[in-house]
KEKOLVO-177104 format. One record per residue: residue in one letter; x, y, z of N, C-alpha, C, CB in turn. Coordinates in steps of 0.02 Angstrom, whole numbers, padded with zeros to 5 digits, always signed. Each point is the difference from the previous one (the first is absolute). Glycine has a CB too. Example, Ala and Ser with C-alpha at 12.3 -4.5 7.8 and 13.67 -1.06 7.14 Angstrom:
BEGIN
A+00660-00284+00390-00045+00059+00000+00045+00060+00000-00095-00059+00062 S+00077+00112-00098+00042+00059+00003-00039+00055+00037+00059-00032-00108 
END
This chain:
BEGIN
M+03903+05923+02384+00043+00055+00009-00006+00027+00075-00011+00028-00128 G-00052-00018+00150-00007+00025+00068+00028+00070+00007+00007-00116+00041 V+00019+00125+00019+00028+00066+00015+00063+00016-00037-00051-00011+00108 F+00084-00040-00136+00063+00011-00035-00009+00053-00059+00036-00122+00031 V-00094+00126-00058-00011+00047-00053+00001+00072+00026-00065-00087-00060 F+00052+00095+00125-00001+00069+00027+00067+00021+00027-00119-00014+00028 L+00164-00035-00012+00062+00016+00033+00042+00051-00039-00002-00114+00049 P+00011+00105-00115+00043+00050-00037-00030+00071+00001+00038-00094-00076 L-00100+00100+00092-00027+00069+00004+00020+00036+00060-00092-00036-00062 V+00110+00003+00119+00018+00031+00062+00075-00010+00019-00119-00017+00036 L+00151-00032-00070+00070-00013+00021+00048+00061-00013-00022-00123-00026 P+00006+00168-00016+00043+00060-00007+00010+00039+00065-00038+00008-00116 L-00003-00024+00167+00008+00033+00064+00066-00024+00029-00126+00009+00018 T+00149-00069-00032+00065-00027+00025+00059+00040-00023-00050-00111+00001 A+00042+00150-00054+00055+00040-00028+00004+00070+00027-00010-00068-00101 W-00041+00090+00142+00005+00068+00027+00060+00014+00041-00118-00001+00000 P+00138-00044+00046+00060+00013+00041+00063+00012-00043-00049-00072+00091 I+00058+00031-00141+00061+00007-00042+00000+00064-00041+00007-00122-00005 A-00070+00143-00015-00006+00062-00038+00025+00059+00039-00095-00047-00060 R+00084+00045+00126+00024+00056+00042+00075-00006+00018-00116+00009+00046 L+00136-00073-00025+00067-00008+00022+00052-00001-00057-00047-00062+00096 A+00027+00041-00156+00046-00003-00055+00026+00070-00019-00059-00103-00040 E+00020+00153+00050+00023+00069-00015+00056+00021+00045-00115+00030-00039 Q+00113-00053+00101+00048+00021+00051+00060-00044+00005-00092+00047+00061 H+00088-00112-00075+00053-00047+00019+00032-00038-00060-00061-00013+00109 L+00029+00017-00168+00029-00036-00058+00029+00049-00048-00083-00093+00012 H+00133+00069-00051+00025+00042-00053-00055+00014-00048+00113-00047+00013 P-00120+00107-00041-00054+00017-00043-00008-00047-00059+00017+00115+00035 R+00035-00138-00063-00004-00048-00057-00035-00063+00020+00106+00047-00046 T-00084-00076+00104-00028-00063+00025-00072+00013+00020+00114-00040+00040 A-00130+00096-00007-00068+00012+00020-00048+00007-00062+00046+00057+00105 T-00022-00023-00156-00041+00010-00058-00016-00065-00036+00049+00112-00010 R+00001-00150+00003-00009-00069-00033-00045-00045+00040+00112+00010-00049 L-00099-00012+00115-00039-00045+00044-00072+00021+00003+00100-00022+00068 L-00114+00086-00059-00070+00021+00010-00038-00007-00068+00034+00081+00095 T+00000-00066-00148-00033-00005-00065-00018-00071-00017+00062+00099-00037 A-00016-00147+00052-00016-00072-00009-00058-00022+00042+00118-00022-00027 V-00117+00041+00092-00054-00023+00043-00067+00029-00023+00082-00009+00097 A-00082+00074-00117-00060+00033-00022-00028-00031-00064+00041+00103+00053 A+00005-00120-00100-00023-00025-00064-00031-00070+00010+00090+00068-00063 V-00056-00111+00101-00024-00067+00009-00068-00001+00039+00122-00042-00002 M-00125+00080+00053-00062+00003+00038-00057+00030-00039+00068+00010+00101 A-00056+00039-00144-00050+00031-00041-00027-00052-00049+00055+00114+00012 L-00010-00152-00046-00020-00051-00047-00042-00053+00034+00103+00022-00066 C-00082-00042+00126-00039-00054+00034-00067+00027+00020+00105-00054+00044 S-00113+00112-00017-00064+00026+00022-00043+00010-00058+00051+00053+00097 T-00023-00030-00156-00044+00011-00059-00027-00067-00027+00066+00106-00030 L-00023-00156+00031-00019-00065-00021-00059-00026+00043+00118-00020-00039 C-00111+00023+00103-00051-00026+00044-00066+00043-00007+00093-00042+00081 L-00086+00106-00092-00061+00042-00012-00031-00022-00064+00048+00099+00059 A-00010-00119-00108-00030-00021-00062-00037-00068+00009+00091+00063-00064 L-00061-00108+00104-00031-00066+00012-00069+00011+00035+00117-00057+00010 V-00117+00101+00040-00062+00014+00036-00053+00032-00049+00067+00016+00109 M-00042+00027-00152-00042+00032-00049-00034-00049-00046+00073+00098+00007 V-00038-00152-00026-00028-00051-00043-00062-00032+00034+00117-00023-00050 V-00110+00009+00114-00054-00029+00038-00058+00048+00002+00079-00066+00068 G-00062+00132-00058-00055+00048+00005-00036+00013-00069+00063+00052+00096 T-00022-00052-00147-00029+00012-00068-00045-00060-00020+00103+00070-00035 A-00082-00132+00055-00040-00058-00018-00070+00003+00032+00106-00068-00010 Q-00114+00106+00063-00067+00005+00033-00046+00050-00034+00055-00030+00106 L-00029+00071-00151-00040+00051-00029-00041-00028-00058+00084+00086+00035 P-00148-00066-00040-00039-00028-00054+00023+00027-00069-00097-00012+00080 G+00096-00031-00129+00020+00021-00068+00072+00006-00010-00102+00058-00006 N+00145-00083+00054+00071+00003-00009+00025-00049-00054+00009+00036+00121 P+00046-00023-00155+00021-00043-00054+00038-00060+00023+00003+00097-00070 L+00007-00109+00136+00039-00055+00024-00042-00066-00005+00064+00081+00078 P-00034-00139-00077-00034-00063+00001-00048-00007+00059+00099-00048-00059 D-00155+00018+00048-00052-00007+00051+00027-00037+00061-00090+00000-00090 G+00136-00049+00079+00025-00039+00053+00041+00039+00051-00002-00094-00079 W+00026+00153+00058+00043+00040+00045-00042+00031+00055+00081+00024-00094 S-00146-00025+00090-00041+00026+00054-00030-00054+00044-00024+00096-00072 D+00052-00156+00065-00025-00058+00040+00023+00014+00074+00007-00086-00102 P-00045+00055+00149+00017+00006+00073+00069-00022+00015-00118-00019+00028 E+00146-00031-00064+00067-00021+00013+00051+00052-00016-00037-00114-00022 V+00028+00154-00030+00043+00053-00014-00004+00056+00052-00011-00031-00120 R-00052+00048+00135-00008+00056+00046+00022-00017+00072-00096+00039-00071 A+00095-00103+00087+00026-00022+00067+00075+00009+00007-00094-00084+00006 A+00130+00091-00063+00072+00010+00005+00019+00067+00030+00013-00075-00097 V-00060+00124+00094+00017+00065+00026-00048+00017+00055+00046+00036-00109 P-00018-00024+00170-00048+00018+00059-00036+00066-00017+00077-00058+00088 Y-00137+00058-00065-00044+00059-00009+00000+00020-00074+00023+00041+00118 D-00036-00088-00160+00007+00011-00070-00053+00050-00028+00048-00118-00009 E-00106+00122+00038-00049+00045-00024+00019+00072+00008-00082-00084+00024 V+00117+00099+00030+00021+00069+00015+00065+00014-00034-00058-00002+00111 V+00113-00034-00097+00064+00017-00022+00006-00012-00075+00046-00027+00113 G-00084-00022-00140+00004-00013-00072-00019+00061-00040-00024-00120+00019 K-00035+00147+00000-00027+00060-00035+00041+00059+00013-00112-00045+00009 A+00137+00053+00054+00042+00056+00018+00066+00003-00040-00052-00005+00114 A+00077-00055-00133+00062-00004-00035-00006+00027-00071+00029-00097+00070 I-00085+00099-00098-00008+00023-00069+00019+00071-00005-00091-00081-00019 P+00057+00129+00055+00020+00069-00006+00071+00015+00027-00119+00027+00008 A+00138-00070+00040+00071+00010+00027+00051-00011-00053-00035-00037+00113 L+00028-00019-00149+00048-00016-00050-00005+00046-00058-00003-00116+00037 C-00056+00139-00055-00005+00047-00052+00034+00068+00016-00105-00059-00032 A+00098+00078+00099+00034+00060+00024+00076-00007-00006-00095+00021+00079 V+00120-00079-00062+00073-00011-00003+00023+00003-00073-00003-00072+00105 V-00030+00041-00149+00019-00002-00069-00004+00073-00032-00041-00123-00007 A-00014+00160+00026-00007+00064-00027+00056+00049+00027-00127-00022-00012 A+00139+00018+00076+00053+00043+00030+00068-00015-00027-00066+00006+00102 S+00082-00071-00111+00065-00020-00026+00008+00024-00074+00001-00103+00079 A-00056+00094-00117+00003+00019-00070+00009+00078-00006-00075-00102-00031 R+00040+00138+00077+00008+00073-00004+00071+00020+00018-00121+00016+00028 A+00152-00049+00024+00067+00016+00019+00049-00015-00054-00031-00020+00115 L+00024-00035-00148+00043-00017-00057-00007+00046-00059-00007-00115+00036 W-00056+00135-00049-00014+00046-00055+00031+00069+00013-00108-00062-00022 R+00101+00084+00086+00029+00068+00017+00073-00003-00003-00094+00026+00073 H+00123-00080-00047+00074-00006-00004+00026+00002-00068-00004-00065+00099 G-00028+00026-00145+00021+00000-00070-00013+00068-00035-00024-00124-00002 R-00032+00154+00019-00016+00065-00033+00050+00052+00020-00122-00028-00002 V+00143+00033+00065+00045+00053+00022+00068-00014-00035-00062+00015+00115 R+00084-00080-00117+00064-00016-00032-00001+00018-00075+00018-00093+00084 R-00074+00079-00117-00004+00014-00073+00002+00076-00011-00068-00108-00020 R+00030+00147+00061-00002+00071-00007+00071+00028+00012-00122+00004+00037 A+00155-00027+00013+00068+00024+00017+00048-00012-00057-00020-00022+00120 H+00017-00039-00149+00043-00016-00058-00015+00042-00058+00008-00115+00039 R-00072+00127-00052-00018+00043-00058+00026+00070+00011-00103-00068-00022 A+00101+00094+00082+00023+00066+00014+00076+00010-00010-00095+00007+00079 L+00130-00064-00073+00075+00000-00007+00021-00019-00071+00013-00030+00122 A-00064+00019-00167+00015-00028-00065+00050+00042-00039-00113-00050+00000 G+00108+00115+00005+00041+00045-00041+00067+00018+00031-00106+00045-00045 L+00122-00074+00102+00063+00016+00035+00054-00051-00021-00064+00051+00101 P+00127-00035-00092+00051-00047-00012-00007-00065+00044+00072+00098-00033 G-00050-00155+00004-00011-00060+00034+00051-00018+00056-00054-00033-00104 T+00065+00082+00146+00050-00010+00053-00037-00028+00062+00076+00097-00044 G-00038-00117+00094-00026-00032+00061-00031+00054+00045+00087-00094-00006 V-00077+00157-00006-00028+00054+00042-00038+00046-00043+00091-00008+00081 A-00151+00025-00062-00040+00050-00036-00014+00060+00049-00056-00093-00076 V+00085+00151+00057-00008+00059+00042-00052+00044-00037+00121-00006+00050 L-00175+00018-00017-00056+00035-00031-00002+00071+00029-00067-00109-00016 P+00060+00160-00027-00008+00070+00023-00068+00010+00028+00080+00040-00086 D-00084-00042+00149-00068+00001+00034+00006+00037+00066-00035-00111-00052 D-00011+00156+00067-00001+00036+00064-00023-00041+00057-00020+00100-00062 V-00006-00160+00049-00022-00047+00054+00057-00048+00017-00121+00007-00038 P+00143-00010+00101+00055-00043+00017-00024-00074+00007+00056+00100+00058 Y-00022-00143-00092-00016-00074+00005+00059-00040-00028-00127+00021-00013 A+00129-00083+00032+00048-00048-00029-00027-00071+00011+00099+00079+00022 Y-00091-00121-00069-00022-00069+00007+00034-00045-00050-00109+00040+00042 A+00107-00105-00027+00029-00050-00043-00053-00027-00047+00085-00029+00089 L-00071+00033-00155-00049-00025-00048+00029-00060-00039-00049+00117-00010 P+00022-00176+00026+00023-00060-00033-00033-00011-00064+00024-00047+00105 G+00004+00001-00148-00034-00019-00062+00017+00044-00058-00090-00044+00067 G+00053+00032-00120+00013+00039-00061+00064-00027-00034-00057+00104+00050 R+00090-00059-00085+00062-00019-00028+00056-00014+00049-00036+00063-00094 R+00032-00026+00148+00049-00010+00054-00030+00032+00064+00102+00001-00082 D-00076-00024+00137-00018+00030+00065+00028+00071+00006-00002-00115+00053 R-00036+00162-00024+00025+00068+00001-00019+00031+00068-00010+00011-00128 V+00052+00036+00149-00013+00044+00057-00028+00064-00023+00092-00051+00063 V-00148+00071-00041-00035+00060-00019+00003+00052+00060-00079-00069-00079 V+00106+00126+00064+00006+00050+00049-00011+00070-00029+00078-00075+00062 S-00109+00121-00020-00015+00064-00026+00056+00049+00020-00124-00025+00005 T+00132+00077-00046+00051+00051+00019-00015+00036+00067+00019+00017-00124 A-00085-00011+00140-00017+00030+00062+00031-00037+00060-00105+00040-00055 L+00103-00107+00054+00028-00040+00057+00076+00005-00003-00098-00081+00000 L+00131+00078-00057+00070+00003-00004+00027+00068+00027-00005-00080-00098 D-00034+00130+00086+00021+00068+00026-00001+00002+00073-00044+00055-00100 C+00007-00096+00134-00004-00002+00074+00057-00039+00033-00124+00008-00012 L+00163-00044-00027+00052-00046+00025+00069+00022-00014-00079-00088-00013 E+00123+00073+00059+00071+00013-00011+00028-00056-00045+00012+00059+00114 P+00047-00050-00142+00029-00049-00045+00003-00068+00027+00063+00088-00045 S-00038-00095+00111+00003-00067+00032-00069-00030+00009+00104+00035+00059 E-00154+00007-00046-00067-00025+00009-00031-00020-00064-00011+00069+00097 R+00031-00036-00153-00027-00023-00066+00030-00067-00015-00014+00119-00043 R+00076-00133+00056+00032-00066-00008-00040-00051+00039+00114+00051-00016 A-00132-00033+00076-00039-00045+00042-00066-00013-00031+00058+00040+00100 L-00091+00009-00126-00065-00006-00034+00006-00050-00054-00032+00118+00026 F+00080-00112-00073+00005-00042-00058+00018-00071+00022+00033+00099-00071 A+00009-00104+00120+00020-00066+00026-00060-00038+00029+00114+00046+00026 H-00157-00007+00009-00061-00029+00032-00046-00027-00059+00008+00082+00105 E-00023-00040-00151-00049-00021-00055+00031-00057-00037-00048+00116-00013 R+00112-00115-00002+00033-00055-00039-00006-00068+00040+00084+00087-00055 A-00081-00081+00120-00005-00058+00045-00070-00029-00007+00085+00048+00082 H-00138-00005-00085-00066-00024-00011-00006-00038-00065-00041+00095+00066 L+00068-00069-00119-00003-00033-00065+00039-00066-00001-00012+00113-00053 A+00072-00110+00083+00041-00059-00002-00029-00059+00037+00096+00074-00010 A-00132-00060+00065-00029-00056+00038-00073-00013-00016+00079+00026+00090 G-00107+00012-00140-00068-00016-00021-00052+00012+00056+00049-00084-00079 H-00041+00140+00115-00045+00012+00057-00072+00012-00020+00095+00049+00059 H-00104-00029-00121-00073+00010-00021-00034-00069+00000+00029+00102-00074 R+00005-00156+00061-00033-00064+00001-00019-00018+00073+00064-00035-00105 F-00023+00048+00153-00016-00013+00069-00061+00043+00023+00122-00029+00020 L-00121+00091-00039-00053+00047+00019-00069-00023-00032+00089+00097+00008 L-00084-00116-00072-00060-00020-00034-00029-00065+00032+00043+00055-00107 A+00003-00101+00121-00021-00064+00028-00035+00007+00067+00094-00052-00060 V-00066+00092+00105-00032+00008+00064-00064+00044-00004+00114-00013+00052 R-00116+00059-00100-00062+00035-00008-00056-00046-00022+00064+00100-00027 L-00051-00145-00021-00051-00047-00022-00019-00049+00056+00043+00011-00116 A+00010-00029+00156-00015-00045+00056-00045+00032+00051+00109-00054-00019 A-00098+00117+00034-00043+00037+00048-00070+00007-00029+00099+00063+00045 L-00106-00056-00108-00068+00006-00029-00039-00069+00002+00046+00096-00076 A-00003-00151+00072-00032-00067+00003-00019-00017+00070+00065-00038-00098 N-00028+00062+00147-00019-00018+00070+00019+00062+00042+00018-00130-00015 P-00066+00166+00044+00015+00057+00038+00045-00012+00061-00106+00042-00039 F+00110-00104+00062+00043-00018+00057+00075+00009-00021-00089-00083+00044 L+00104+00090-00106+00069+00003-00024+00022+00075-00006-00016-00112-00065 R-00029+00159+00082+00022+00071-00008+00060+00021+00043-00118+00026-00028 P+00128-00052+00089+00060+00015+00035+00063-00020-00039-00065-00012+00104 L+00064-00042-00140+00057-00022-00039+00012+00047-00056-00022-00117+00029 R-00030+00143-00060+00009+00048-00056+00032+00066+00029-00103-00050-00066 T+00082+00072+00124+00029+00060+00029+00071-00011+00018-00108+00033+00043 A+00124-00092-00018+00069-00016+00019+00048-00006-00059-00047-00059+00098 V+00022+00030-00154+00042-00006-00061+00011+00068-00030-00042-00114-00023 S-00010+00157+00024+00009+00067-00028+00059+00036+00036-00125+00007-00028 Y+00130-00021+00094+00055+00029+00041+00067-00033-00013-00085+00027+00086 T+00086-00095-00082+00063-00035-00007+00029+00005-00069-00037-00075+00087 A-00004+00082-00140+00027+00011-00065+00038+00064-00006-00092-00065-00043 E+00064+00117+00076+00033+00065+00000+00063-00003+00044-00112+00059-00017 R+00112-00096+00068+00060-00007+00041+00053-00042-00037-00070+00011+00106 W+00049-00059-00146+00047-00039-00041+00036+00050-00047-00075-00107+00006 A+00038+00150-00039+00030+00043-00046+00044+00055+00035-00096-00024-00077 D+00074+00044+00139+00038+00043+00040+00072-00026+00015-00108+00038+00048 E+00109-00102-00029+00062-00032+00017+00043-00010-00060-00056-00055+00093 A+00024+00037-00148+00041-00006-00064+00027+00067-00023-00071-00098-00034 A+00033+00152+00042+00029+00066-00016+00055+00020+00045-00107+00034-00043 A+00098-00048+00107+00054+00017+00047+00064-00037-00012-00086+00025+00081 R+00079-00087-00104+00060-00038-00017+00034+00025-00065-00053-00098+00058 V+00013+00122-00105+00028+00026-00062+00031+00068+00010-00085-00063-00062 V+00050+00107+00101+00025+00066+00009+00057+00004+00052-00113+00040-00033 G+00110-00085+00081+00048-00003+00053-00010+00053+00055+00079-00047-00084 D-00139+00076+00085-00016+00053+00048-00072-00011+00024+00081+00083-00056 R-00092-00114+00113-00066-00012+00024-00037+00064+00018+00039-00108+00041 R-00005+00157-00019-00031+00062+00020-00026+00039-00064+00078+00004+00105 A-00043-00009-00160-00024+00034-00062-00064-00032-00024+00117+00030-00033 V-00122-00096+00038-00060-00035-00019-00060+00023+00046+00071-00101-00042 A-00056+00102+00105-00052+00019+00050-00024+00072-00013+00051-00079+00087 T-00004+00124-00103-00017+00069-00012-00041+00005-00066+00106+00039+00062 A-00088-00076-00111-00038+00001-00065-00071-00025+00011+00108-00019-00066 I-00115-00032+00105-00068-00028+00013-00039+00052+00038+00041-00120+00002 G-00013+00152+00046-00038+00050+00040-00021+00058-00042+00063-00033+00102 K-00016+00058-00143-00020+00057-00042-00052-00020-00053+00113+00049+00018 A-00105-00105-00049-00048-00019-00051-00070-00013+00031+00095-00050-00068 A-00099+00023+00128-00062-00013+00031-00035+00065+00019+00044-00109+00041 L-00007+00162-00033-00031+00064+00019-00028+00036-00061+00078+00009+00096 V-00051-00020-00155-00018+00039-00057-00036-00045-00053+00099+00080+00023 S-00087-00143-00024-00022-00043-00057-00072-00020+00008+00116-00044-00014 R-00147+00030-00041-00070-00027+00002-00001-00074-00005-00041+00103-00051 G+00099-00135+00048+00003-00074-00001-00005-00028-00066-00047+00000+00106 T+00027-00063-00113-00004-00036-00062-00068+00003-00030+00088-00073+00040 P-00097+00062-00106-00065+00002-00032-00048-00055+00023+00056+00051-00096 V-00028-00107+00117-00043-00054+00022+00039-00039+00056-00059-00008-00118 A+00022-00028+00162+00032-00029+00059+00049-00058-00018-00103+00032+00065 T+00091-00061-00124+00039-00054-00022+00064+00017-00035-00102-00057-00008 L+00117+00121+00000+00060+00025-00023+00039+00031+00058-00050+00016-00114 A+00115-00031+00118+00042+00020+00060+00033+00070-00015+00025-00127+00030 G-00016+00161+00025+00036+00065-00005+00030+00019+00066-00078+00038-00090 L+00126+00011+00087+00036+00022+00057-00046+00027+00056+00096+00024-00077 A-00145+00012+00055-00046+00033+00052-00065-00037+00001+00051+00115-00018 A-00051-00182+00018-00061-00038+00006-00035+00012+00067+00050-00085-00076 P-00116+00087+00077-00032+00009+00063+00015-00051+00052-00085+00054-00062 G+00089-00038+00124+00015-00045+00053+00039+00033+00054-00003-00090-00080 P+00030+00050+00125+00036+00027+00059+00071+00025-00020-00066-00081+00077 V+00069+00139-00109+00063+00028-00020+00048+00012+00059-00059+00053-00094 P+00035-00030+00154+00045+00012+00054+00038-00066+00022-00077+00097+00036 R+00039-00154-00040+00031-00065+00015+00056-00019-00050-00110-00036+00051 R+00098+00053-00115+00052-00013-00052+00059+00042+00014-00085-00028-00084 V+00076+00090+00099+00057+00046+00015+00036-00022+00059-00060+00093-00047 A+00024-00112+00102+00034-00023+00061+00040-00061-00016-00089+00047+00073 A+00065-00093-00113+00036-00063-00013+00062+00017-00039-00106-00068-00001 L+00106+00116-00042+00058+00016-00042+00053+00035+00044-00075+00013-00105 L+00054+00019+00156+00046+00038+00044+00032-00049+00050-00069+00107-00011 G+00046-00170+00010+00031-00052+00044+00042-00048-00043-00099+00008+00084 P+00125-00061-00054+00041-00045-00039-00042-00042-00048+00081-00001+00094 A-00046-00024-00148-00034-00044-00048-00027-00063+00032+00076+00044-00088 P-00134-00067+00068-00029-00061+00028+00042-00062-00021-00116+00055-00002 A+00114-00105+00049+00036-00062-00017-00041-00040-00053+00054-00004+00120 V-00020-00030-00160-00033-00039-00054-00008-00074+00028+00052+00075-00099 R-00116-00098+00103-00011-00069+00017-00055-00027-00048+00033+00020+00124 T-00021-00082-00139-00052-00034-00044-00061-00020+00043+00091-00044-00079 W-00085+00033+00144-00053-00019+00042+00018+00021+00072-00033-00096-00078 P-00013+00125+00113+00015+00022+00070+00012-00056+00047-00068+00097-00019 P+00105-00085+00075+00011-00051+00049-00068-00027+00027+00111+00054+00031 A-00113-00121-00019-00064-00030+00019-00028+00025+00063+00034-00096-00059 F+00008+00103+00111-00024+00015+00067+00003+00074+00015+00038-00112+00037 T-00066+00152-00082-00008+00070+00007-00069+00018-00017+00116+00019-00025 S-00139+00041+00040-00071+00020-00016-00009-00002-00075-00008+00076+00103 V+00055-00050-00142-00010+00001-00071+00007-00070-00029+00042+00118-00004 G+00001-00159+00033+00007-00067-00025-00065-00042+00014+00127+00009+00020 L-00155-00003+00040-00064-00033+00013-00056+00022-00043+00035-00012+00111 A-00037+00078-00122-00049+00030-00047+00006-00028-00072+00001+00105+00071 A+00063-00110-00092+00013-00026-00067-00023-00072-00008+00096+00077-00009 W-00081-00118+00061-00020-00070-00003-00075-00006+00006+00109-00035+00048 A-00144+00080-00011-00071-00001+00003-00031+00017-00068+00006+00031+00120 A+00023+00020-00154-00026+00016-00064+00012-00058-00052+00019+00124+00028 A+00041-00153-00023+00014-00058-00043-00045-00058+00013+00114+00035-00004 A-00132-00049+00068-00044-00053+00015-00072+00017-00025+00074-00030+00100 G-00097+00092-00090-00062+00021-00025-00005-00007-00076-00005+00076+00097 T+00057-00059-00134+00000-00003-00070-00002-00074-00021+00063+00110-00007 A-00027-00153+00041-00001-00072-00017-00069-00030+00014+00124-00008+00028 V-00153+00024+00028-00067-00026+00017-00052+00026-00052+00031-00005+00125 S-00022+00069-00143-00046+00029-00051+00005-00038-00068+00011+00114+00058 A+00048-00125-00078+00011-00039-00061-00029-00070+00003+00102+00065-00019 M-00087-00100+00073-00026-00069+00009-00079+00000+00002+00108-00032+00065 S-00136+00083-00027-00071+00002+00004-00035+00012-00066+00015+00038+00114 S+00012+00011-00151-00031+00013-00066+00008-00060-00046+00024+00123+00014 A+00037-00154-00010+00006-00060-00045-00048-00053+00017+00118+00023-00013 N-00125-00037+00079-00045-00050+00023-00073+00016-00021+00079-00022+00097 A-00097+00085-00089-00069+00021-00019-00012-00006-00074-00002+00077+00096 A+00054-00059-00138-00008-00005-00073-00007-00072-00024+00067+00103-00010 V-00024-00147+00039-00004-00069-00021-00066-00032+00023+00126-00007+00003 T-00146+00022+00059-00064-00027+00025-00057+00023-00041+00046-00004+00111 M-00050+00069-00126-00051+00027-00041+00000-00031-00070+00007+00105+00066 F+00047-00114-00094+00007-00032-00066-00028-00070+00001+00099+00069-00023 L-00085-00106+00072-00024-00070+00004-00076-00002+00013+00114-00037+00044 I-00136+00085-00003-00073+00001+00013-00038+00021-00060+00022+00026+00118 L+00001+00026-00154-00036+00022-00059+00005-00051-00056+00021+00119+00033 R+00036-00153-00038+00004-00053-00050-00049-00056+00012+00117+00030-00015 A-00125-00049+00079-00048-00053+00016-00071+00024-00011+00081-00047+00083 A-00092+00113-00077-00069+00024-00005-00018+00016-00071+00007+00045+00114 T+00039-00043-00160-00012+00017-00068-00023-00060-00041+00084+00089+00012 P-00143-00084-00041-00023-00059-00041+00038-00002-00065-00115+00004+00051 F+00129-00064-00074+00035-00009-00063-00047-00022-00057+00102-00029+00066 
END
């Protein structure tokens, strides 16, 4: 395997330029899908390679349940600096698994609690709760997807801004933005180098819903005003993987984007531009990460198979 087993751990650095430029130059829908795909693939590749290194490290520990042949010099020689990185990979992978499990558990717990709280209400697509705390968010799953909003937030908005609020939250549900947010959150937990992509997707998913709401309402200024008001008074969403109008992030940039013209829709940016070059660099980094992890997995399988007594 050699250094190929380590490449997927650092190749997410190739996606940093596109994480920054996609927010500014790509349509939010394109940016969200592209960044999420890159983050998911790179996270899977880096986790796989971390697991391969962990196998070598675990085989060196006394009393481990692995076959004795897996600690042979031929196996250890497949990973450079095996004595150090092999043992370091054990707590690293355990931390990744624990953090990911905690994030999934918290996401599921919040959704279950929210659905239970709405159990006695009519099964409409909008749930208006009498609450003095202003908030609004998109709640997927259950019997049906629902928009949850408090009376305190509705009282702060004009009728046109309320229509923008509901259009924004329905756009989150229609596009399944909670899946994108959960995917990049797990990816960032798997590899800290992917955190810029998580931040970018959190922003572009909101911008995607902003543009969808502006198209439905037909008034970009009303959507911008609703976002600004909600950000001033709302406490946001109950968990980062659920989307909402007043999600934390660069709200002034969202408002400024809505006060300008609608972004052009492109499936891929022009090649000879800064964002185009960054997109191709991220795509190349993702491809190399996938090939490196596949090469490392196949090589390790063959080495372990040869070292395993029958």
